[in-house]
C-alpha positions as CSV (number, residue, x, y, z in Angstrom):
1,M,-169.1,31.7,132.0
2,E,-168.8,33.2,135.5
3,A,-165.0,33.0,135.2
4,V,-165.1,35.0,131.9
5,S,-167.4,37.5,133.4
6,K,-165.1,38.1,136.4
7,A,-162.1,38.3,134.0
8,W,-163.9,41.0,132.0
9,T,-164.6,43.0,135.1
10,H,-160.8,42.9,135.9
11,V,-159.9,43.7,132.3
12,R,-162.2,46.7,132.2
13,G,-160.7,48.1,135.3
14,N,-157.2,47.8,133.9
15,L,-158.3,49.5,130.6
16,R,-159.9,52.3,132.5
17,R,-156.7,53.0,134.5
18,S,-154.3,52.8,131.5
19,A,-156.4,54.5,128.9
20,G,-157.5,57.5,130.9
21,Q,-161.0,58.6,131.6
22,R,-161.7,60.5,128.4
23,L,-160.5,57.7,126.0
24,F,-162.1,55.0,128.1
25,D,-165.5,56.7,128.2
26,Q,-165.5,57.4,124.5
27,W,-164.3,54.1,123.1
28,L,-163.9,51.4,125.6
29,K,-166.7,51.8,128.1
30,P,-169.3,50.9,125.4
31,V,-167.6,47.5,124.9
32,V,-169.7,44.6,126.3
33,L,-169.2,40.9,126.9
34,I,-171.5,38.8,124.6
35,K,-173.3,35.7,125.8
36,G,-171.8,32.6,124.5
37,S,-168.2,33.7,125.4
38,T,-166.2,30.8,126.7
39,G,-162.9,30.4,128.6
40,E,-161.2,29.9,125.2
41,A,-163.1,32.2,122.9
42,V,-164.2,35.6,124.3
43,R,-166.7,37.7,122.3
44,L,-166.9,41.4,122.8
45,G,-169.5,43.7,121.2
46,L,-169.8,47.4,120.3
47,P,-172.9,49.3,119.1
48,S,-171.5,50.5,115.8
49,A,-169.2,49.2,113.0
50,F,-167.1,52.3,113.3
51,M,-166.4,51.9,117.0
52,T,-165.8,48.2,116.4
53,Q,-163.1,48.9,113.8
54,W,-161.4,51.5,116.0
55,V,-161.2,49.1,119.0
56,K,-160.0,46.4,116.7
57,N,-157.2,48.6,115.3
58,H,-156.1,49.9,118.6
59,Y,-156.9,47.4,121.3
60,S,-157.3,43.9,119.9
61,E,-153.8,42.7,120.9
62,R,-154.1,44.4,124.3
63,L,-157.5,42.8,125.0
64,L,-156.1,39.3,124.2
65,L,-153.1,39.9,126.5
66,E,-155.3,41.3,129.3
67,F,-157.6,38.3,129.2
68,R,-154.7,35.8,129.1
69,A,-153.2,37.5,132.1
70,V,-156.3,36.5,134.1
71,L,-157.4,33.4,132.1
72,P,-154.4,31.7,130.5
73,E,-156.6,29.3,128.6
74,V,-158.1,32.2,126.4
75,L,-157.1,31.6,122.8
76,S,-159.0,34.4,121.0
77,V,-160.8,37.6,121.6
78,T,-163.2,38.7,118.9
79,I,-164.7,42.2,118.6
80,E,-168.1,42.4,116.9
81,T,-170.8,44.9,116.1
82,M,-173.8,44.5,118.3
83,A,-176.4,46.8,116.7
84,D,-178.7,44.0,115.9
85,E,-178.1,41.8,119.0
86,P,-178.9,43.9,122.0
87,K,-180.3,40.8,123.9
88,Q,-177.1,38.9,123.6
89,V,-175.2,41.3,126.0
90,L,-174.1,39.7,129.2
91,K,-174.6,41.9,132.2
92,V,-171.4,42.2,134.3
93,E,-170.5,43.9,137.6
94,P,-168.9,47.4,137.4
95,E,-165.3,47.3,136.4
96,I,-164.1,49.1,139.5
97,V,-162.6,47.1,142.4
98,P,-165.4,46.8,144.9
99,V,-165.1,48.0,148.5
100,A,-164.1,45.1,150.8
101,A,-166.4,44.4,153.7
102,A,-164.9,44.9,157.2
103,G,-162.7,42.0,158.1
104,E,-162.0,41.1,154.5
105,R,-158.8,41.9,152.7
106,P,-158.7,43.6,149.3
107,A,-157.1,41.7,146.4
108,F,-154.0,43.8,146.1
109,D,-152.0,43.2,142.9
110,P,-148.9,41.2,143.8
111,R,-147.0,42.7,140.9
112,F,-147.2,46.1,142.7
113,S,-144.8,45.7,145.6
114,F,-142.2,48.0,147.1
115,E,-139.4,45.7,145.8
116,R,-140.7,46.1,142.2
117,F,-141.0,49.9,142.4
118,V,-138.0,51.6,140.8
119,V,-136.9,54.6,142.9
120,D,-135.0,57.8,142.0
121,S,-135.2,61.5,142.9
122,T,-138.6,62.0,141.1
123,N,-140.4,59.6,143.4
124,R,-138.2,59.0,146.4
125,V,-140.3,61.0,148.9
126,A,-143.5,59.3,147.9
127,F,-141.9,55.9,148.1
128,N,-140.4,56.4,151.5
129,A,-143.6,58.0,152.8
130,A,-145.6,55.0,151.6
131,K,-143.2,52.5,153.3
132,A,-143.3,54.5,156.6
133,V,-147.2,54.4,156.6
134,A,-147.0,50.6,156.1
135,Q,-145.0,50.2,159.3
136,P,-146.6,49.1,162.6
137,G,-147.3,51.6,165.4
138,M,-148.8,55.1,165.2
139,P,-148.4,56.6,161.7
140,Q,-145.9,59.4,161.4
141,F,-148.3,61.5,159.4
142,N,-152.0,61.2,158.6
143,P,-153.3,61.4,156.0
144,L,-150.7,60.6,153.3
145,Y,-151.7,62.4,150.1
146,L,-150.0,61.2,146.9
147,H,-150.4,63.1,143.7
148,A,-149.0,62.7,140.1
149,G,-150.1,62.5,136.5
150,T,-151.6,59.4,135.0
151,G,-149.4,56.3,135.0
152,Q,-146.6,57.6,137.2
153,G,-146.9,55.1,140.0
154,K,-149.6,56.3,142.5
155,T,-151.6,53.1,142.3
156,H,-148.5,50.9,142.4
157,L,-147.5,52.6,145.7
158,M,-150.9,52.2,147.2
159,H,-151.1,48.5,146.4
160,A,-147.5,48.0,147.8
161,L,-148.4,50.0,150.9
162,G,-151.6,47.9,151.5
163,Q,-149.8,44.6,151.0
164,A,-146.9,45.6,153.3
165,F,-149.2,46.9,156.0
166,L,-151.3,43.7,156.1
167,E,-148.1,41.6,156.2
168,A,-146.8,43.6,159.1
169,N,-150.1,43.6,160.9
170,P,-151.7,40.2,160.3
171,E,-154.8,41.0,162.3
172,A,-155.4,44.4,160.6
173,T,-158.1,45.2,158.1
174,A,-157.9,47.5,155.0
175,I,-159.9,48.9,152.2
176,Y,-158.7,50.1,148.8
177,V,-161.3,51.8,146.7
178,T,-161.5,54.4,143.9
179,A,-163.3,57.7,144.7
180,E,-165.7,56.8,141.9
181,R,-166.6,53.5,143.7
182,F,-166.8,55.4,147.0
183,M,-169.4,57.7,145.5
184,F,-171.3,54.8,143.9
185,E,-171.6,52.9,147.2
186,F,-172.6,56.1,149.1
187,V,-175.4,56.9,146.6
188,Q,-176.6,53.3,146.8
189,A,-176.6,53.6,150.6
190,L,-178.7,56.8,150.4
191,R,-181.2,55.2,148.2
192,N,-181.5,52.1,150.4
193,K,-181.6,54.4,153.5
194,D,-178.7,52.4,155.0
195,T,-175.9,55.0,155.3
196,H,-175.1,53.7,158.8
197,A,-173.9,50.4,157.4
198,F,-171.9,52.2,154.7
199,K,-170.2,54.4,157.3
200,T,-169.5,51.5,159.7
201,R,-168.1,49.4,156.9
202,L,-165.5,52.1,155.9
203,R,-164.6,53.5,159.3
204,S,-164.1,50.2,161.1
205,V,-160.9,49.3,159.1
206,D,-157.3,50.1,160.1
207,L,-156.3,51.4,156.7
208,L,-158.4,53.2,154.2
209,M,-157.0,54.1,150.7
210,I,-158.9,56.2,148.2
211,D,-157.6,56.4,144.7
212,D,-158.4,59.0,141.9
213,L,-160.0,61.5,144.3
214,Q,-160.4,64.1,141.6
215,F,-163.4,62.3,140.2
216,I,-165.6,63.4,143.1
217,G,-165.0,67.1,142.3
218,G,-168.4,69.0,142.4
219,K,-170.2,66.1,144.2
220,D,-171.2,68.0,147.3
221,A,-173.0,65.2,149.2
222,T,-170.2,62.7,148.5
223,Q,-167.6,65.2,149.6
224,E,-169.5,65.9,152.8
225,E,-169.5,62.2,153.7
226,F,-165.8,61.9,152.7
227,F,-164.9,64.9,154.9
228,H,-166.5,63.2,157.9
229,T,-164.6,60.0,157.0
230,V,-161.3,61.9,156.9
231,N,-162.0,63.5,160.3
232,E,-162.9,60.1,161.8
233,F,-159.6,58.5,160.6
234,M,-157.5,61.4,161.7
235,S,-159.1,61.6,165.2
236,S,-158.8,57.9,165.8
237,G,-155.2,57.6,164.6
238,K,-156.1,55.2,161.8
239,R,-154.3,55.3,158.5
240,L,-155.7,57.2,155.6
241,V,-154.0,57.3,152.2
242,V,-155.4,59.4,149.3
243,A,-154.2,59.7,145.7
244,A,-155.2,62.2,143.0
245,D,-153.8,63.7,139.8
246,R,-153.0,67.0,141.5
247,A,-152.2,68.7,144.9
248,P,-155.1,69.2,147.3
249,Q,-155.2,73.0,146.8
250,A,-155.5,72.4,143.0
251,L,-158.5,70.0,143.1
252,E,-161.4,71.5,141.1
253,G,-164.9,71.5,142.6
254,F,-163.6,70.7,146.2
255,E,-164.6,72.5,149.3
256,P,-161.7,74.5,150.9
257,R,-162.2,72.8,154.2
258,L,-161.8,69.3,152.6
259,A,-158.7,70.4,150.6
260,G,-157.3,71.8,153.9
261,R,-157.8,68.6,155.7
262,L,-156.2,66.5,153.0
263,G,-153.2,68.9,153.0
264,S,-152.7,68.8,156.7
265,G,-150.7,65.5,156.6
266,L,-147.9,64.7,154.2
267,V,-148.4,65.8,150.6
268,A,-145.9,63.9,148.4
269,D,-145.8,64.3,144.6
270,I,-144.4,62.0,141.9
271,K,-142.7,63.9,139.1
272,P,-142.7,62.5,135.5
273,A,-140.0,59.8,135.1
274,E,-136.8,61.1,133.5
275,L,-134.8,59.1,130.9
276,E,-132.6,57.2,133.3
277,L,-135.6,56.2,135.5
278,R,-137.6,55.1,132.4
279,R,-134.6,53.0,131.3
280,A,-134.3,51.5,134.8
281,I,-138.0,50.6,134.8
282,V,-137.7,48.7,131.5
283,A,-134.6,46.9,132.8
284,R,-136.4,46.0,136.1
285,K,-139.4,44.6,134.1
286,L,-137.0,42.5,132.1
287,Q,-135.5,41.0,135.2
288,D,-138.8,39.1,135.7
289,M,-138.4,37.6,132.2
290,P,-135.0,35.9,132.3
291,A,-135.7,34.1,128.9
292,V,-135.9,37.4,127.1
293,D,-132.8,38.8,125.5
294,M,-133.3,42.5,124.7
295,P,-130.4,44.6,123.3
296,D,-129.5,47.7,125.2
297,E,-130.3,49.8,122.2
298,V,-133.9,48.6,122.2
299,I,-134.2,49.5,125.9
300,D,-132.8,53.0,125.0
301,L,-135.3,53.3,122.2
302,L,-138.2,52.6,124.5
303,A,-137.0,54.8,127.3
304,A,-136.1,57.7,125.0
305,R,-139.2,57.8,122.9
306,I,-142.1,57.0,125.3
307,T,-142.0,59.8,127.8
308,S,-145.6,60.5,128.6
309,N,-145.9,58.1,131.5
310,V,-144.7,54.8,132.9
311,R,-147.8,52.9,132.2
312,E,-147.5,53.6,128.4
313,L,-143.9,52.6,128.6
314,E,-144.7,49.2,130.2
315,G,-147.6,48.8,127.7
316,A,-145.2,49.3,124.8
317,L,-142.7,46.8,126.3
318,N,-145.5,44.2,126.8
319,R,-146.7,44.7,123.2
320,L,-143.2,44.3,121.8
321,L,-142.6,41.1,123.7
322,A,-145.9,39.7,122.8
323,Y,-145.4,40.3,119.1
324,A,-141.9,38.8,119.3
325,N,-143.4,35.7,121.0
326,L,-146.4,35.3,118.7
327,S,-144.3,35.8,115.5
328,N,-141.3,33.8,116.9
329,E,-139.0,36.7,116.2
330,T,-135.9,38.0,117.9
331,V,-136.2,41.5,119.5
332,T,-133.9,43.8,117.5
333,I,-133.9,47.5,117.0
334,D,-135.5,47.1,113.5
335,F,-138.1,44.8,114.9
336,A,-138.9,47.3,117.7
337,V,-139.3,50.1,115.3
338,A,-141.5,48.1,112.9
339,T,-143.7,46.8,115.8
340,L,-144.0,50.0,117.7
341,G,-143.9,52.4,114.8
342,E,-147.2,54.1,115.5
343,V,-146.6,54.3,119.3
344,L,-143.1,55.7,118.8
345,R,-144.3,58.3,116.3
346,S,-147.1,59.5,118.5
347,A,-144.9,59.7,121.6
348,Q,-141.9,61.2,120.0
349,R,-140.9,64.8,120.4
350,R,-140.3,66.3,117.0
351,I,-136.6,66.3,116.7
352,T,-135.1,67.9,113.5
353,I,-132.0,66.8,111.6
354,D,-130.7,70.4,112.1
355,E,-130.9,69.9,115.9
356,I,-129.0,66.6,115.6
357,Q,-126.3,68.2,113.5
358,R,-125.9,71.0,116.0
359,A,-125.7,68.6,118.9
360,V,-123.2,66.3,117.2
361,S,-121.0,69.2,116.1
362,S,-121.0,70.6,119.6
363,H,-120.2,67.2,121.2
364,F,-117.3,66.5,118.9
365,E,-116.2,70.1,118.6
366,V,-116.4,70.2,114.8
367,K,-118.1,72.8,112.6
368,Q,-121.7,72.0,111.6
369,I,-120.9,72.8,108.0
370,D,-118.2,70.0,108.0
371,L,-120.9,67.4,108.6
372,I,-122.4,68.2,105.2
373,S,-119.1,68.8,103.4
374,E,-117.1,66.3,101.3
375,R,-114.3,66.0,103.9
376,R,-113.5,62.4,104.7
377,A,-111.0,62.7,107.6
378,V,-112.0,60.3,110.4
379,A,-112.4,63.3,112.8
380,I,-115.3,64.5,110.5
381,A,-116.5,61.3,109.0
382,R,-117.3,59.5,112.2
383,P,-119.4,62.4,113.7
384,R,-121.2,62.6,110.4
385,Q,-122.0,58.9,110.5
386,I,-123.2,59.3,114.1
387,A,-125.5,62.2,113.1
388,M,-126.9,60.1,110.2
389,Y,-127.5,57.3,112.6
390,L,-129.3,59.5,115.1
391,A,-131.4,61.0,112.2
392,K,-132.5,57.5,111.3
393,R,-133.3,56.6,114.9
394,L,-134.8,59.9,116.2
395,T,-136.7,61.3,113.3
396,T,-139.3,60.0,110.8
397,R,-137.4,61.2,107.8
398,S,-136.7,58.8,104.9
399,L,-133.2,57.7,103.9
400,P,-133.2,59.9,100.8
401,E,-134.3,62.9,102.9
402,I,-131.6,62.3,105.5
403,G,-129.0,62.0,102.7
404,R,-130.1,65.3,101.2
405,K,-129.6,67.0,104.6
406,F,-126.0,65.7,104.7
407,G,-124.7,67.4,101.5
408,N,-127.0,65.6,99.0
409,R,-125.5,62.2,99.7
410,D,-127.2,59.0,98.4
411,H,-129.5,56.9,100.6
412,S,-127.0,54.0,100.4
413,T,-124.5,56.2,102.2
414,V,-127.0,56.7,105.1
415,I,-127.5,52.9,105.3
416,H,-123.8,52.3,105.5
417,A,-123.5,54.9,108.2
418,V,-126.3,53.4,110.3
419,K,-124.9,49.9,110.0
420,R,-121.3,51.1,110.8
421,I,-122.4,52.9,114.0
422,E,-124.4,49.9,115.1
423,E,-121.3,47.7,114.7
424,L,-119.1,50.2,116.6
425,R,-121.6,50.6,119.4
426,G,-121.2,46.9,120.1
427,K,-117.4,47.0,120.5
428,D,-116.3,50.7,121.0
429,V,-117.2,52.0,124.4
430,E,-116.4,55.6,123.5
431,I,-118.7,55.6,120.5
432,D,-121.4,53.9,122.4
433,G,-121.1,56.4,125.2
434,A,-121.2,59.3,122.8
435,V,-124.3,58.1,121.1
436,R,-126.1,57.5,124.5
437,A,-125.1,61.0,125.7
438,L,-126.4,62.6,122.5
439,M,-129.7,60.7,122.6
440,R,-130.2,61.8,126.2
441,S,-129.5,65.4,125.3
442,L,-131.8,65.4,122.3
443,E,-134.6,63.5,123.9
444,G,-134.3,65.3,127.3
């Protein structure tokens, strides 16, 4: 049972980071581990039937995958209503990664390495800065402050930095902790009247990394202690790395002197991943799965539709591969659309058929009215078929609706156009390149 409890602590931490604070607090934080759970059958409980059904609908597969990642022997994860069984809840430790004691080494995630971080212009400065801080000798800048939106790679870089630093400095010590956990431990130290041990524990290490700093906004006592910790690391030349969802000056509820200290080193932002980077990230993930055969058009679909953050993109990929494996299906474009329909619809920017027609007519230098005309010349028919193909792939319109937008054509004509372009993309480089360019333009 202890192994299941530890796995649940890890799973909760992953869910909190991937779902975001608001969604986690509302739906996932109330989930509890029920006594009687085993290494093969995990039981989770919620206080109401409504919440139980919501979590089942949205997270049942994710929970199973998360548990299997920690405990491969897990066969099932059931989600139950606990209204009548309050005494059956198993108490577990907080889901946040605990602060390591001096001399100990935090359990960095080996998946988050510099080698596995895909770099382009949106994140290159942050990547190079993290690698520089990990090198032996005096740090070039201190502190290093990383900021980006949720799921853009801050935590990945911090884990990579920590691992590289400890590999390069075998005798060194490090701590990685969320700001929320920093606050929790500090409050506990105050209550126990043992703040000296807390301070010594943090300030004795060679590398201190604080993630999600925005969560201590408005917490004056915690900020005061953190301010002195920052000063200590800067004056002693030890490495300090901080991550948050915004720049130091934009942090809400922070004292100006603390924001100023944090901004005195190197502030590096990570911008939202653009289409080519999203595609490269999917391709990089697939390199670790040599047995998986995924068509380029499926990679394009994921990269084009899921634009909010990298974490959601990776989550969609994991879900697609899990469904294919559990159902013994081959990953195709139709299978991907059917499996990720809800995810794709929620992530998709609303592209209209009129936008598609304008883009296609501009690309092929034909009149937009020709796309809905009866003209059958190849110079008109092929762009028309491509426009229908894109309408099917990039909008939620039905086949009859698409047909009506192209001169009241029958839905069977749309089906033929989609199949024809799919065939041509596999053997005609120019057609495939045109479709890719149009998708980038429309999704961009």
